[in-house]
C-alpha positions as protocol buffer text, in pm:
chain_id: "A"
residue {
  index: 1
  type: GLN
  ca { x: -944 y: -804 z: 286 }
}
residue {
  index: 2
  type: LEU
  ca { x: -750 y: -705 z: -23 }
}
residue {
  index: 3
  type: GLN
  ca { x: -401 y: -841 z: -84 }
}
residue {
  index: 4
  type: ALA
  ca { x: -202 y: -678 z: -362 }
}
residue {
  index: 5
  type: SER
  ca { x: 103 y: -843 z: -511 }
}
residue {
  index: 6
  type: GLY
  ca { x: 318 y: -852 z: -822 }
}
residue {
  index: 7
  type: GLY
  ca { x: 515 y: -532 z: -787 }
}
residue {
  index: 8
  type: GLY
  ca { x: 889 y: -511 z: -829 }
}
residue {
  index: 9
  type: TRP
  ca { x: 1168 y: -356 z: -1028 }
}
residue {
  index: 10
  type: VAL
  ca { x: 1160 y: -354 z: -1405 }
}
residue {
  index: 11
  type: GLN
  ca { x: 1353 y: -175 z: -1677 }
}
residue {
  index: 12
  type: PRO
  ca { x: 1181 y: 81 z: -1900 }
}
residue {
  index: 13
  type: GLY
  ca { x: 979 y: -97 z: -2165 }
}
residue {
  index: 14
  type: GLY
  ca { x: 923 y: -397 z: -1944 }
}
residue {
  index: 15
  type: SER
  ca { x: 604 y: -550 z: -1811 }
}
residue {
  index: 16
  type: LEU
  ca { x: 453 y: -643 z: -1478 }
}
residue {
  index: 17
  type: ARG
  ca { x: 123 y: -795 z: -1377 }
}
residue {
  index: 18
  type: LEU
  ca { x: -28 y: -689 z: -1048 }
}
residue {
  index: 19
  type: SER
  ca { x: -281 y: -902 z: -867 }
}
residue {
  index: 20
  type: CYS
  ca { x: -528 y: -810 z: -597 }
}
residue {
  index: 21
  type: ALA
  ca { x: -685 y: -1106 z: -423 }
}
residue {
  index: 22
  type: THR
  ca { x: -996 y: -1033 z: -223 }
}
residue {
  index: 23
  type: SER
  ca { x: -1163 y: -1218 z: 58 }
}
residue {
  index: 24
  type: GLY
  ca { x: -1458 y: -1152 z: 282 }
}
residue {
  index: 25
  type: ILE
  ca { x: -1651 y: -949 z: 27 }
}
residue {
  index: 26
  type: SER
  ca { x: -1900 y: -1035 z: -243 }
}
residue {
  index: 27
  type: PHE
  ca { x: -1647 y: -976 z: -517 }
}
residue {
  index: 28
  type: SER
  ca { x: -1897 y: -977 z: -803 }
}
residue {
  index: 29
  type: ALA
  ca { x: -2088 y: -687 z: -647 }
}
residue {
  index: 30
  type: TYR
  ca { x: -1786 y: -458 z: -621 }
}
residue {
  index: 31
  type: ASP
  ca { x: -1631 y: -218 z: -862 }
}
residue {
  index: 32
  type: MET
  ca { x: -1254 y: -261 z: -859 }
}
residue {
  index: 33
  type: GLY
  ca { x: -983 y: -7 z: -920 }
}
residue {
  index: 34
  type: TRP
  ca { x: -608 y: 28 z: -930 }
}
residue {
  index: 35
  type: TYR
  ca { x: -459 y: 349 z: -799 }
}
residue {
  index: 36
  type: ARG
  ca { x: -104 y: 464 z: -761 }
}
residue {
  index: 37
  type: GLN
  ca { x: 83 y: 714 z: -552 }
}
residue {
  index: 38
  type: ALA
  ca { x: 426 y: 841 z: -639 }
}
residue {
  index: 39
  type: PRO
  ca { x: 647 y: 1014 z: -379 }
}
residue {
  index: 40
  type: GLY
  ca { x: 524 y: 1365 z: -314 }
}
residue {
  index: 41
  type: LYS
  ca { x: 216 y: 1321 z: -529 }
}
residue {
  index: 42
  type: GLN
  ca { x: -148 y: 1251 z: -465 }
}
residue {
  index: 43
  type: ARG
  ca { x: -297 y: 910 z: -515 }
}
residue {
  index: 44
  type: GLU
  ca { x: -447 y: 880 z: -861 }
}
residue {
  index: 45
  type: LEU
  ca { x: -677 y: 637 z: -1037 }
}
residue {
  index: 46
  type: VAL
  ca { x: -502 y: 425 z: -1298 }
}
residue {
  index: 47
  type: ALA
  ca { x: -767 y: 180 z: -1411 }
}
residue {
  index: 48
  type: HIS
  ca { x: -1117 y: 83 z: -1311 }
}
residue {
  index: 49
  type: ILE
  ca { x: -1353 y: -204 z: -1382 }
}
residue {
  index: 50
  type: THR
  ca { x: -1711 y: -207 z: -1269 }
}
residue {
  index: 51
  type: SER
  ca { x: -1896 y: -509 z: -1137 }
}
residue {
  index: 52
  type: ARG
  ca { x: -2048 y: -539 z: -1483 }
}
residue {
  index: 53
  type: GLY
  ca { x: -1712 y: -522 z: -1659 }
}
residue {
  index: 54
  type: THR
  ca { x: -1710 y: -165 z: -1783 }
}
residue {
  index: 55
  type: LEU
  ca { x: -1352 y: -45 z: -1816 }
}
residue {
  index: 56
  type: SER
  ca { x: -1193 y: 295 z: -1779 }
}
residue {
  index: 57
  type: TYR
  ca { x: -834 y: 413 z: -1774 }
}
residue {
  index: 58
  type: ALA
  ca { x: -632 y: 718 z: -1692 }
}
residue {
  index: 59
  type: GLU
  ca { x: -490 y: 882 z: -2003 }
}
residue {
  index: 60
  type: SER
  ca { x: -141 y: 781 z: -1894 }
}
residue {
  index: 61
  type: ALA
  ca { x: -245 y: 416 z: -1884 }
}
residue {
  index: 62
  type: LYS
  ca { x: -443 y: 389 z: -2207 }
}
residue {
  index: 63
  type: GLY
  ca { x: -289 y: 153 z: -2458 }
}
residue {
  index: 64
  type: ARG
  ca { x: -36 y: 19 z: -2209 }
}
residue {
  index: 65
  type: PHE
  ca { x: -230 y: -112 z: -1909 }
}
residue {
  index: 66
  type: THR
  ca { x: -515 y: -361 z: -1898 }
}
residue {
  index: 67
  type: ILE
  ca { x: -738 y: -422 z: -1601 }
}
residue {
  index: 68
  type: SER
  ca { x: -931 y: -746 z: -1570 }
}
residue {
  index: 69
  type: ARG
  ca { x: -1116 y: -943 z: -1308 }
}
residue {
  index: 70
  type: ASP
  ca { x: -1162 y: -1313 z: -1242 }
}
residue {
  index: 71
  type: SER
  ca { x: -1475 y: -1385 z: -1043 }
}
residue {
  index: 72
  type: ALA
  ca { x: -1376 y: -1749 z: -994 }
}
residue {
  index: 73
  type: LYS
  ca { x: -1063 y: -1634 z: -811 }
}
residue {
  index: 74
  type: ASN
  ca { x: -1208 y: -1314 z: -659 }
}
residue {
  index: 75
  type: THR
  ca { x: -908 y: -1136 z: -801 }
}
residue {
  index: 76
  type: VAL
  ca { x: -846 y: -826 z: -1008 }
}
residue {
  index: 77
  type: TYR
  ca { x: -539 y: -785 z: -1224 }
}
residue {
  index: 78
  type: LEU
  ca { x: -348 y: -500 z: -1380 }
}
residue {
  index: 79
  type: GLN
  ca { x: -130 y: -595 z: -1674 }
}
residue {
  index: 80
  type: MET
  ca { x: 123 y: -320 z: -1731 }
}
residue {
  index: 81
  type: ASN
  ca { x: 326 y: -311 z: -2051 }
}
residue {
  index: 82
  type: SER
  ca { x: 572 y: -61 z: -2196 }
}
residue {
  index: 83
  type: LEU
  ca { x: 648 y: 65 z: -1850 }
}
residue {
  index: 84
  type: LYS
  ca { x: 808 y: 405 z: -1808 }
}
residue {
  index: 85
  type: PRO
  ca { x: 1004 y: 559 z: -1521 }
}
residue {
  index: 86
  type: GLU
  ca { x: 708 y: 783 z: -1449 }
}
residue {
  index: 87
  type: ASP
  ca { x: 502 y: 473 z: -1370 }
}
residue {
  index: 88
  type: THR
  ca { x: 713 y: 427 z: -1057 }
}
residue {
  index: 89
  type: ALA
  ca { x: 478 y: 438 z: -759 }
}
residue {
  index: 90
  type: VAL
  ca { x: 308 y: 234 z: -494 }
}
residue {
  index: 91
  type: TYR
  ca { x: 7 y: 70 z: -653 }
}
residue {
  index: 92
  type: TYR
  ca { x: -308 y: 11 z: -452 }
}
residue {
  index: 93
  type: CYS
  ca { x: -623 y: -181 z: -530 }
}
residue {
  index: 94
  type: LYS
  ca { x: -961 y: -68 z: -413 }
}
residue {
  index: 95
  type: ALA
  ca { x: -1295 y: -241 z: -392 }
}
residue {
  index: 96
  type: ALA
  ca { x: -1603 y: -20 z: -385 }
}
residue {
  index: 97
  type: ASN
  ca { x: -1965 y: -119 z: -357 }
}
residue {
  index: 98
  type: PRO
  ca { x: -2155 y: 120 z: -584 }
}
residue {
  index: 99
  type: TYR
  ca { x: -2479 y: 76 z: -388 }
}
residue {
  index: 100
  type: THR
  ca { x: -2357 y: 115 z: -31 }
}
residue {
  index: 101
  type: SER
  ca { x: -2043 y: 327 z: -86 }
}
residue {
  index: 102
  type: THR
  ca { x: -1850 y: 75 z: 122 }
}
residue {
  index: 103
  type: ALA
  ca { x: -1488 y: 68 z: 13 }
}
residue {
  index: 104
  type: TYR
  ca { x: -1177 y: -127 z: 99 }
}
residue {
  index: 105
  type: TRP
  ca { x: -812 y: -68 z: 14 }
}
residue {
  index: 106
  type: GLY
  ca { x: -529 y: -311 z: -31 }
}
residue {
  index: 107
  type: GLN
  ca { x: -192 y: -256 z: 131 }
}
residue {
  index: 108
  type: GLY
  ca { x: -7 y: -142 z: -180 }
}
residue {
  index: 109
  type: THR
  ca { x: 271 y: -292 z: -388 }
}
residue {
  index: 110
  type: GLN
  ca { x: 578 y: -101 z: -503 }
}
residue {
  index: 111
  type: VAL
  ca { x: 651 y: -71 z: -874 }
}
residue {
  index: 112
  type: THR
  ca { x: 989 y: 72 z: -972 }
}
residue {
  index: 113
  type: VAL
  ca { x: 1079 y: 137 z: -1334 }
}
residue {
  index: 114
  type: SER
  ca { x: 1440 y: 231 z: -1390 }
}
residue {
  index: 115
  type: SER
  ca { x: 1746 y: 135 z: -1582 }
}
């Protein structure tokens, strides 16, 4: 089970922190990712953190977004700063086991950036 939260409305230049709480999986064994899907567009990867802590970001997110994970809380976060209208989308978290290819998706949380 993945439960995403933290979305909402924010003005351009603002910040939000998304959280994805997991349960029922061995969190430390999973790579975690944040994806987003804007209306009429395909779902795209925004940020990724492996079970070992290796980070990667989409070009659009570099320098503005930070992904992190807390093994004590079995939670992954996405800190989003300097938000732009084009960041408006439903954001999803994903847990993927790199050894078994098992993957789980959260339910999505809406982020709206507008003035």
